[in-house]
VOGU-3710 file (C-alpha; in Angstrom, 3 decimals, decimal comma):
1> mpfievrfsm> -0,013/0,206/-0,220  1,328/3,093/-0,709  1,581/5,733/2,195  1,898/9,796/2,293  5,036/11,113/3,734  5,735/14,463/4,491  9,462/16,047/4,497  10,981/19,228/5,262  13,947/21,445/3,655  15,043/24,832/4,354
11> rsasphplas> 17,226/26,995/2,833  19,213/30,622/3,406  16,952/32,200/0,979  13,893/33,970/1,227  11,425/32,886/1,463  12,503/29,434/2,773  11,010/26,719/0,923  9,078/23,783/2,751  8,504/20,764/1,083  5,846/18,026/1,524
21> wassthtggg> 4,517/14,897/-0,644  0,914/13,913/-0,885  -0,663/11,566/-2,859  -3,663/13,153/-3,408  -4,556/16,900/-2,435  -8,056/17,436/-2,943  -10,359/14,526/-2,267  -11,122/15,154/1,149  -9,190/12,651/3,162  -7,864/12,396/6,627
31> gervlwtaia> -4,284/12,766/5,392  -5,026/15,852/3,450  -6,677/17,593/6,896  -3,452/17,231/8,293  -1,407/18,255/5,501  -3,370/21,781/5,004  -3,650/22,146/8,794  0,317/22,149/8,905  0,382/24,346/5,835  -2,108/26,986/7,032
41> siqrsdpnil> -0,322/26,812/10,467  2,998/27,535/8,983  1,593/30,478/6,889  0,349/32,086/10,031  3,401/31,670/12,065  6,345/32,446/9,600  5,292/34,193/6,086  8,841/33,746/4,922  8,236/29,811/4,314  6,996/29,433/0,884
51> svvytgdvda> 5,249/25,721/0,839  5,896/23,159/-2,071  3,450/20,472/-2,680  4,416/17,564/-4,884  0,809/16,243/-5,887  0,055/13,560/-8,392  -3,472/15,237/-9,497  -2,160/16,484/-12,415  -5,641/17,639/-13,838  -6,075/20,235/-11,125
61> tkdaiiakvk> -5,284/23,393/-10,906  -4,184/25,280/-7,726  -7,043/27,551/-7,437  -9,101/24,625/-7,880  -7,239/22,352/-5,172  -6,815/25,704/-2,690  -11,269/26,312/-3,404  -11,826/22,786/-2,340  -9,545/22,750/0,867  -11,764/25,709/1,733
71> srfdisinpa> -15,030/23,971/1,090  -14,703/20,723/2,613  -12,271/21,369/5,625  -13,029/24,991/5,917  -9,143/25,595/5,822  -7,951/28,878/4,383  -4,745/28,969/2,394  -2,772/31,761/0,935  -2,112/30,894/-2,656  0,864/33,212/-2,803
81> kvhfaylrsr> 2,833/31,163/-0,479  1,942/27,618/-1,777  3,390/26,084/-4,702  2,078/22,732/-6,623  4,919/20,674/-8,127  3,016/18,090/-10,749  4,043/14,432/-10,787  2,884/12,225/-13,601  4,121/9,003/-12,345  1,718/8,922/-8,994
91> hlvddatwph> 0,291/5,718/-10,828  3,281/3,975/-10,516  2,901/3,846/-6,384  -0,475/2,622/-6,675  -1,329/-0,789/-5,442  -3,362/-1,319/-9,030  -0,427/-1,170/-11,368  0,936/-3,945/-9,763  -1,574/-6,868/-9,379  1,641/-8,986/-8,763
101> ftllgqslgs> 4,559/-8,892/-6,794  3,278/-5,511/-5,742  5,563/-4,081/-2,740  8,564/-4,737/-5,150  6,603/-2,737/-7,822  6,112/0,025/-5,367  9,435/0,471/-4,642  10,188/0,804/-7,743  8,083/3,198/-8,759  8,382/4,899/-5,088
111> tylaweamsq> 11,946/5,201/-6,283  11,046/6,775/-9,816  8,709/9,043/-8,288  10,839/10,513/-6,066  13,432/11,013/-8,886  10,861/13,017/-10,798  10,125/15,256/-7,549  13,520/16,228/-6,947  14,216/16,611/-10,557  11,190/19,563/-10,469
121> iarkvwhtns> 12,345/20,936/-7,153  15,248/19,298/-5,582  15,258/19,543/-1,504  18,732/18,733/0,367  16,001/17,257/3,239  12,469/15,411/2,776  9,379/16,405/5,120  0,125/-10,549/-3,502  -2,366/-12,562/-2,656  -3,019/-15,011/-5,429
131> stisssyils> -4,797/-18,589/-5,188  -2,062/-20,002/-7,237  0,478/-18,948/-4,553  -1,528/-20,069/-1,456  -1,997/-23,409/-3,254  1,816/-24,361/-3,616  3,797/-24,650/-0,508  6,920/-23,809/-2,563  5,460/-20,383/-3,384  4,006/-19,508/0,094
141> ygkivyyrwf> 7,250/-20,146/1,501  8,850/-18,031/-1,207  6,344/-15,276/-0,560  6,886/-15,166/3,462  10,324/-14,362/2,493  9,663/-11,942/0,244  7,917/-10,071/3,003  10,933/-10,804/5,635  13,013/-9,136/2,908  10,507/-6,284/2,685
151> myhyamslrh> 10,081/-5,600/6,239  13,893/-6,045/7,214  15,024/-3,273/4,777  11,933/-1,030/5,803  12,659/-1,127/9,432  16,359/-0,126/8,590  14,944/2,556/6,548  13,227/3,509/9,550  16,322/3,511/11,584  17,863/6,323/9,313
161> asfimvngsf> 15,335/8,938/10,148  16,237/11,137/13,169  12,279/12,047/13,559  8,983/10,117/13,269  5,781/11,274/13,463  2,541/9,158/13,182  -0,879/10,144/13,765  -2,431/7,149/15,731  -2,053/4,548/17,957  -2,102/1,720/16,365
171> tkshidslli> 0,056/2,952/13,759  2,535/3,948/16,863  2,746/0,436/17,474  3,467/-0,852/14,156  6,097/1,397/13,414  7,451/1,082/17,280  8,266/-2,793/16,399  9,472/-2,102/13,147  12,567/0,166/14,756  13,078/-3,038/17,261
181> hrdmlmdivh> 13,058/-5,318/14,471  15,973/-7,694/13,964  15,956/-10,698/11,497  19,319/-13,391/11,756  18,465/-14,753/8,741  18,459/-11,110/6,761  21,692/-10,612/8,636  23,144/-14,086/7,316  21,670/-12,976/3,494  23,259/-9,941/3,661
191> llppfiflrp> 27,139/-11,471/4,523  27,138/-13,398/1,202  27,689/-11,711/-2,218  25,790/-9,902/-4,120  23,892/-8,713/-0,786  27,311/-7,850/1,256  27,776/-4,792/-0,885  24,866/-3,286/0,422  25,941/-3,589/4,138  27,144/0,184/4,101
201> flrtsgrvhs> 24,149/1,515/3,315  22,226/-0,806/5,910  24,220/0,797/8,352  22,253/2,863/11,166  22,848/5,567/14,102  20,046/4,486/15,986  19,190/8,049/16,014  15,317/7,404/16,729  14,051/4,623/18,923  10,175/5,509/18,767
211> tqlvyppcdt> 7,874/7,276/17,080  5,973/10,560/18,344  2,178/10,365/18,028  0,627/13,783/17,002  -3,449/13,139/16,430  -5,038/14,377/13,239  -6,518/18,012/13,792  -10,159/18,302/14,242  -11,709/21,888/14,806  -14,310/21,549/17,133
221> hamaafpleh> -15,275/25,512/17,625  -18,426/25,474/15,433  -19,253/22,077/16,856  -19,031/23,122/20,554  -21,952/25,576/19,941  -24,497/23,048/18,386  -27,248/22,111/20,910  -28,360/19,288/22,497  -31,750/19,441/22,460  -34,423/18,827/19,693
231> renvimslaq> -32,511/16,180/17,520  -33,828/14,458/14,671  -33,844/10,358/14,458  -30,523/10,320/12,549  -27,683/7,980/12,942  -24,687/9,684/11,467  -21,742/7,891/9,946  -18,890/9,914/8,565  -15,670/8,295/7,157  -14,528/6,938/3,393
241> pekdhaaqlq> -15,639/4,564/1,637  -13,366/1,647/2,274  -14,296/1,611/5,621  -16,731/-1,472/6,891  -20,403/0,705/6,047  -21,677/-2,819/4,502  -21,469/-4,065/8,503  -23,765/-0,811/9,716  -26,031/-1,219/7,165  -26,435/-4,954/8,292
251> afakllhnhp> -26,682/-3,820/12,138  -28,706/-0,813/11,154  -31,505/-3,225/9,229  -31,283/-5,371/11,908  -31,822/-2,614/14,285  -35,154/-1,517/12,263  -36,241/-5,566/12,222  -36,220/-6,318/15,920  -37,190/-2,099/17,000  -40,338/-1,449/14,621
261> ehgatrlvli> -40,530/1,600/17,332  -37,370/3,104/15,457  -38,969/2,656/11,874  -38,546/6,690/11,511  -34,668/6,749/12,245  -32,103/7,338/9,250  -28,810/6,065/8,652  -26,749/9,058/6,713  -23,464/8,090/5,711  -21,174/11,142/4,672
271> ggsrnagdaa> -18,102/10,433/3,317  -15,875/11,199/0,228  -15,536/9,750/-3,077  -12,180/10,022/-4,345  -11,690/8,179/-7,305  -13,837/5,362/-9,377  -13,124/2,649/-6,553  -14,697/4,468/-3,812  -17,547/5,258/-6,481  -17,894/1,616/-7,198
281> rvedlqaqar> -17,574/0,853/-3,698  -20,733/3,422/-3,093  -22,835/1,688/-5,937  -22,042/-1,767/-3,986  -23,476/-0,153/-0,559  -26,286/1,277/-2,310  -27,185/-1,576/-3,516  -26,706/-3,534/-0,441  -29,480/-1,461/1,059  -32,291/-2,031/-1,347
291> elsienstef> -31,049/-5,854/-0,990  -31,945/-5,194/2,765  -34,895/-3,044/1,898  -33,557/-0,014/3,494  -33,039/2,187/1,130  -35,975/4,787/1,770  -34,333/4,718/5,292  -30,770/5,250/4,433  -29,145/8,420/2,600  -25,749/8,565/1,347
301> vvnapyptvl> -23,795/12,271/1,157  -21,188/12,189/-1,345  -18,492/14,388/-1,428  -20,315/17,122/0,739  -18,947/20,490/1,410  -17,610/21,351/5,205  -20,937/23,276/6,108  -23,389/20,582/4,940  -21,320/18,030/7,100  -21,581/20,568/9,908
311> dwlshesagv> -25,277/20,688/9,051  -25,950/16,645/10,125  -23,632/16,928/12,739  -25,845/19,388/14,303  -28,805/17,251/13,965  -28,124/13,683/14,438  -28,800/11,885/17,466  -26,361/9,522/17,386  -22,856/8,954/15,637  -20,974/5,684/14,420
321> rdsa> -17,125/5,089/13,725  -15,996/2,158/12,368  -12,388/2,095/12,209  -12,405/-1,558/10,431
//
């Protein structure tokens, strides 16, 4: 799975440039809110910093992206202090591009993507599942070695960092375990040619031993003013389409079946549709609602602007959060 990485660079020239990479910049994901909140904070605290955002959204203009940020997150960005560097090889880090040997393909793709980014604006510092494999013991063992190889080198790469920040306790636990990960077999393999030539690049100074946890920003000023009285019979789910909405629909259908007195209750699912994959997931969920005979009690709100989300939050009586 491709990941979002934020890198920083400062030079003595004015304004100071700060570079960041985001796979998407205007689809409304949680990672984007973190990005734009950080940039807005930097613009307020230091007007001499120019934020450079590397993005694969080659079909989106600066004005369109900034307008979407304002509409979706209610975050104001000074366009004069942000520059977008468009990368056309983002598809190389998409798992759909590599149906087989996904990790290897994405690793090679990310290398090329980084080269494309640095060739535009150079920075000194930067802020396989198959039934055939499952049925073969030899191929399954090879797959285990394949994953161990990548885990070994990923852990080595992490230990080269001087500071690592994560946005959740689950991610912190995972990355912290990688920072102390050791694999004796891989150590022995790297004593043999030709892998022995990689050893100078694998040495780490052990500068970072654990990650720093920083939760994603959540602006609650507007929500704090919502009254708690006179709420509607609305259950609201706010999440992206890849979350387990199917389980929510099943639970809601069971609620209406077992407790007909709640027949007037509605389930409202709000989230962003970022691509064709998300749009297909929404269509599948709508079809599931029809199969469960709850389509008249279920509403899908896709790509809602921030004021619309706030309006629903001010009227709903219960919220559903699924982290699956």
